[in-house]
N, C-alpha and C positions, 0 to 999 in steps of 0.2 A: 474441551470435552465434546462440545456440540459438533465440532468438525469431525472428530473420529467416529462419533455416533452416526453421522450422516454417511461417512465413507463406508462404514460397516453395513449400514442399511442398503445403500446403493450396490455395494459389492454382492450382497446376498441376492438382490433382485436382478442384477445384470451380470454379464460375464466378467467385467472388470471395471475399475474406477481409476481415472487418471487424476492425480493431484499435482498441481504445479505450485511450488512455493515461489513467491515473488520477492526479489531483493532489489531495493532501491538504494543506490549509493548515497551515503550521507543524508538520509531521508529527513531527519530532524533539522539539519543545517540548511536545507534548501526550501523550506516552507516560506513562501513569500507572504509577508504580513498583509499586503494589499489584497491578495487572493483570499487569505483566511478571513479578513475583516469583511470582505464582500460576501463570502459564504455564511458568515455569522449573521449578517443582516437579514437573511432569509429564514433564520431560526426564531423560535418563540422565546427570545431572551429579553427580559425587562431592560428598558433603555439605560437605567442607572447601572445595571450589572455589565451591559455591553460597553458602556462608556468607561467603566472601571477597568475592564479587561484590556480594552484598546489603550487606555492611558497608562496603565502600569506595565503591561507585558508587550505590547505591539507597536509602540511609538516612543520617540524621545531617547532612543539608545544610540550610542556612537562608539567608535573604536579608533584608537591611534596606535601606532607601532613605534617602539623605541629600540634602536639598534646602534651599538657603538657610540653612544652619546648623542645621536641624532634622533629627532622625533618628527614623524610626519604629521600632517594636519589631521584633524578628526574627520572621520567619514561616518555618515549615518548607516545604521544597520537596518536593512530592509527585508532581511530573510533570516530565519532561524527561530526555533522554539527550543526551550530547555527540556531535554528528555527527562531529567530527574525531578523536574518541578511538578507541582500539583496540577498545573494547567497544561503541561507539555503533551502527555499522551492524549488527553481529551481534545486538545487543539489539533493534533494530528488526525484523530478520528473525524472531526468536523471537516477538515480539509479533504479527507479521502471519502467522505460520505457519498459523493456523486459518482464514484467509480463502481460500475456494475458490470455484469457479464453481457456478452453480445447475444448468446443463445439462451432462450428462456429456461431450458432444462439444466443448464450449468449453474453452479452455485459459487458464491464468493464469500469467504470468511475473512474478517479483519479483526485484529487486536493490535491497537497502536500501529506500529510500522510492520507488523507481521501480517502478510496477506497470502491467501491460498485460493486457487481456482480449483473446483472439484467438477470433473467432467465424467458423466456416465459413459459406458462403452458405446452406446448408440450414437453419441455425439463426439467420439474421439477425434474425428477429422476436423473438429472446430478449434483444436489447440492453437494453430497458427493465427486464426482470426481473433481468438481471445487475447493472445500475446500482442498482436499488432494493435488491438484496441487499447490494451493497457499501456503500450508504449506511446501511443498518441496522447492518451490522457496524461501520462507522465510528462511529456514534453510541454503540454499546455499548462501544467501545474508546476513547472520548474524542477521536475524530478528527472532522474536518469535510471531507467530500468537496467539492471545489470543482468543480462540474459545468461552470462557465464555462471552466475551464482543463483540462477532461478531453475533448479532442477525439476524434472518431471519424474514422479514416482507412480508406477502402475501397480495397483493392488488387484489381485485376482482371487477368485473363489476356487480354491484347489479341488473342491468336491464336484465341481461341474466338469462335464466331459470335454467341453470346448474352451478351457481356460487359456488365457493369453499368457505369454511369457512375462515374467517379472522383469521390468526394465527400470533403469535409472539413467537419465541423460539430461544434459543441459541444452539450452537453446542459445548458444553463443552466436552472436551476429556475424 
């Protein structure tokens, strides 16, 4: 709701607003436990709660595969958070908390793995810089930005004389 309220407000004040939805491939499956634990260390979380989270959710898990009667050795799981768990979405938010926009007038909205960049018309030329910044952040955090599934939607104020065309496009690499 906050996202659309800001889009409407910016659209009213400017000629148009660019909204880019960000899609990260397999986002919950690629969160590195070590990165998440490092980011949690800088939060104001009581030590006993932090130890409980790390001990229960982010360490001591392994996986093995059985196929046609053969079983491979167990391997430690060092990435992945459970999307449907009580801690999954919150863990993802903690992991993505350091992702911000490059240009001060641009906005970023996040809810779990749904992220949006909102760019007013005056900064529309910053789209590529914002996406390049997100892509660098994604690589540093073990994510992959799927540009083909990260469309740009331009909202315009049709009552203005100089309204931009409505467009919808993706940023395929």
